[in-house]
Every structure is written in structure tokens, then in C-alpha cells.
DOFIDO-634797 format. One line per field, with one value per residue (C-alpha): residue in three letters; x, y, z; residue number from 1. Coordinates in steps of 0.1 Angstrom, whole numbers. Layout:
% residues N
code: ALA|... $
px: X|... $
py: Y|... $
pz: Z|... $
pos: NUM|... $
% end
This chain:
% residues 205
code: MET|ILE|ASP|TYR|ARG|LEU|TYR|LEU|VAL|THR|ALA|ARG|TYR|ASP|TYR|SER|ASP|GLU|LYS|PHE|LEU|GLN|ILE|ILE|ASP|ASP|ALA|CYS|ALA|SER|GLY|VAL|THR|LEU|VAL|GLU|LEU|ARG|GLU|LYS|VAL|GLY|THR|THR|ARG|GLU|ILE|PHE|GLU|LEU|ALA|LYS|LYS|VAL|LYS|GLN|VAL|THR|ASP|LYS|TYR|ASP|ILE|PRO|LEU|ILE|ILE|ASP|ASP|ARG|LEU|ASP|ILE|CYS|LEU|GLY|VAL|ASN|ALA|ALA|GLY|VAL|HIS|ILE|GLY|ASP|ASP|GLU|MET|PRO|VAL|GLU|VAL|VAL|ARG|ARG|LEU|ILE|GLY|PRO|ASP|LYS|ILE|LEU|GLY|VAL|SER|ALA|LYS|THR|VAL|GLU|ARG|ALA|GLN|GLN|ALA|GLU|LYS|LEU|GLY|ALA|ASP|TYR|LEU|GLY|VAL|GLY|ALA|ILE|PHE|PRO|THR|GLN|THR|LYS|VAL|LYS|THR|LYS|ARG|THR|SER|VAL|GLU|THR|LEU|LYS|ASP|ILE|ILE|ASN|SER|VAL|ASN|ILE|PRO|VAL|VAL|ALA|ILE|GLY|GLY|ILE|LYS|THR|ASP|ASN|LEU|ALA|THR|PHE|GLU|ASP|ILE|PRO|ILE|SER|GLY|VAL|ALA|VAL|VAL|SER|GLN|ILE|MET|GLN|ALA|ASN|ASP|ALA|GLY|GLN|VAL|VAL|ARG|LYS|PHE|ILE|SER|THR|LEU|SER|LYS $
px: 145|123|140|123|148|125|88|63|29|4|-20|-46|-52|-73|-54|-69|-62|-38|-18|-18|-5|21|36|38|54|80|88|92|114|136|143|114|117|82|48|18|-16|-34|-70|-94|-122|-142|-162|-146|-150|-134|-104|-101|-100|-74|-53|-53|-39|-13|-2|4|28|46|48|64|93|92|84|62|27|13|-23|-31|-58|-78|-72|-99|-83|-49|-62|-84|-55|-29|-8|25|10|-11|-3|-26|-30|-45|-81|-80|-84|-60|-25|-29|-62|-48|-17|-40|-61|-33|-12|25|38|24|40|23|32|19|19|35|39|51|76|48|28|60|69|33|31|63|52|19|33|43|71|79|68|59|68|57|48|83|78|46|25|-7|-13|-32|-55|-53|-16|3|40|64|97|131|139|108|118|152|136|113|142|162|132|124|142|121|126|114|104|101|71|56|67|100|117|151|162|154|169|200|179|183|221|229|196|194|161|154|139|118|82|75|41|38|73|70|33|31|64|66|91|86|115|139|128|131|166|176|162|182|213|210|201|231|256 $
py: -78|-77|-81|-58|-64|-81|-75|-94|-78|-103|-97|-122|-117|-146|-174|-203|-206|-234|-214|-183|-202|-220|-187|-174|-207|-206|-169|-177|-207|-186|-156|-133|-118|-105|-112|-88|-102|-76|-86|-60|-83|-109|-113|-110|-148|-155|-132|-147|-183|-172|-155|-187|-206|-179|-179|-217|-210|-181|-199|-229|-206|-185|-153|-126|-121|-86|-80|-50|-27|-54|-51|-77|-103|-96|-102|-131|-152|-138|-124|-106|-72|-49|-22|8|37|71|59|34|40|65|52|56|37|8|7|6|-22|-45|-39|-32|-64|-66|-49|-17|-4|29|43|77|101|131|139|152|120|99|118|117|80|73|94|76|41|30|4|10|31|21|49|51|45|52|40|37|7|-9|-26|1|22|53|53|86|87|96|111|97|130|127|91|104|133|108|85|114|126|94|67|37|15|27|3|16|4|8|-6|-20|-45|-61|-38|-6|-15|5|36|29|22|53|55|39|21|-9|-28|-30|-41|-60|-71|-79|-91|-119|-126|-127|-145|-178|-189|-168|-185|-176|-139|-138|-152|-126|-98|-112|-114|-79|-65|-82|-65 $
pz: 150|119|86|61|33|8|17|-4|-8|-22|-51|-59|-97|-108|-91|-74|-37|-45|-70|-48|-18|-39|-51|-15|-5|-33|-24|13|6|-16|7|12|47|53|37|37|27|8|0|-12|-24|-5|26|60|64|30|38|73|59|33|59|80|50|43|79|78|49|66|99|82|72|104|84|99|83|81|72|50|64|82|119|126|104|119|154|142|128|153|125|133|125|104|78|74|50|53|50|79|116|133|140|178|178|159|182|212|198|186|217|221|207|172|142|130|95|82|47|44|15|34|61|83|80|86|118|131|125|143|172|174|175|140|138|102|72|37|13|-24|-51|-61|-97|-118|-108|-118|-85|-67|-88|-66|-61|-65|-72|-44|-55|-45|-28|-6|2|13|33|51|60|74|95|114|135|123|93|59|31|-5|-25|-59|-92|-78|-99|-100|-128|-109|-76|-84|-77|-40|-39|-19|0|35|30|52|24|-7|-10|-42|-57|-93|-103|-77|-78|-116|-122|-140|-113|-81|-63|-91|-90|-52|-54|-80|-57|-27|-48|-61|-26|-11|-34 $
pos: 1|2|3|4|5|6|7|8|9|10|11|12|13|14|15|16|17|18|19|20|21|22|23|24|25|26|27|28|29|30|31|32|33|34|35|36|37|38|39|40|41|42|43|44|45|46|47|48|49|50|51|52|53|54|55|56|57|58|59|60|61|62|63|64|65|66|67|68|69|70|71|72|73|74|75|76|77|78|79|80|81|82|83|84|85|86|87|88|89|90|91|92|93|94|95|96|97|98|99|100|101|102|103|104|105|106|107|108|109|110|111|112|113|114|115|116|117|118|119|120|121|122|123|124|125|126|127|128|129|130|131|132|133|134|135|136|137|138|139|140|141|142|143|144|145|146|147|148|149|150|151|152|153|154|155|156|157|158|159|160|161|162|163|164|165|166|167|168|169|170|171|172|173|174|175|176|177|178|179|180|181|182|183|184|185|186|187|188|189|190|191|192|193|194|195|196|197|198|199|200|201|202|203|204|205 $
% end
């Protein structure tokens, strides 16, 4: 059973490999339940080599590693799964290529997309951006009402993403999300472990 409660999505910023991996290590040691490597820049070989290093960290803590967009990298490093958006290969094609045992996450901004993704083989949905975010330039906001509608329309886990911080978690108090995906507040923290522990404490209330 996959625990989606606190889902770390990486962002590289201008970190060295060492610093980048240390942040992920600290986050994993402190309670992150899932890690998604999101790398938009670099050659396939560079991303592959980085993914291998990240997987060494996540394997150490027995935490599933998801690869954003890159089906080839997911298969190349034998990651736990892949997450795709609207501009990647069709859901059913990705499911066929990764097989039945790997995790397939799909971004959904509408009930129609969510239901279609579930039907075609998605294991979970990423829904957002719920709050303003600087992480993805092309991100459009998704209302809390749409998030609720999506949750009510599917039978697979739904993870909220986009500008989520410890001080806006109360927004989800009465919404049965399976977890929250966090980028900047963890990746840019002076102490990633401390931030993760605060998230876990707040989510557990």
C-alpha cells in the first residue's frame, strides 16, 4: 500500500549534486513518504545518473521513487513509477509500457480527465495547482471545489499540489485527499528535516 501523505517533488534550483541529494536524504529521514524526481533540464544521461543517485537515497529509507515525465528514466533506474501530465504519452500507452506493477500517476485538472485517467490505468492523481506557485511556469490554478469534485468522482488516491505550505494545510481539513505534494518549502528550507517534521505533525492532527 503506497503512502501518499507527504509527497516530495524535487526542484534542482542551483544546488550541487551533493547538496541536492542531502536535502532529499534529510527529507526522507524525517518522514517524507514518496519522492518524485522532477528534472526538466539536462541530457538523458545526466538525468539518468542523477536518478540513480536519488534512488540510492530513497532505497535506503524504503521510500518509493517516482520519475516525472521520463518513462525511459523510470525504466532505466527501475524506479517505483512515473508521473505524467497532459503533454506526455497517453495514459494507456504508459501503463502498457511500464507494466501492471509500477505506479502510474497522472495530473488532472478536471473531473473528465480524472475519470479517464483512472479508467486507463492511473494509480493516483495529482491535482493542482491549488495555491499560487512559482515552481512550474505554465501552471494554472485549480479550485478547491474542483479538487473536491475530482475526489468524489474517482476511486483512486488524489494528491493535492501547488504552493502547499504548512500554514495553508488547514484548507484540506475537511477534504479527503490522500496526501499533499510539496516542492519549494522543503527543497528551499534551511533545515529540510525540520520542515518535513512540521508537515507530518500538522498532517497527523
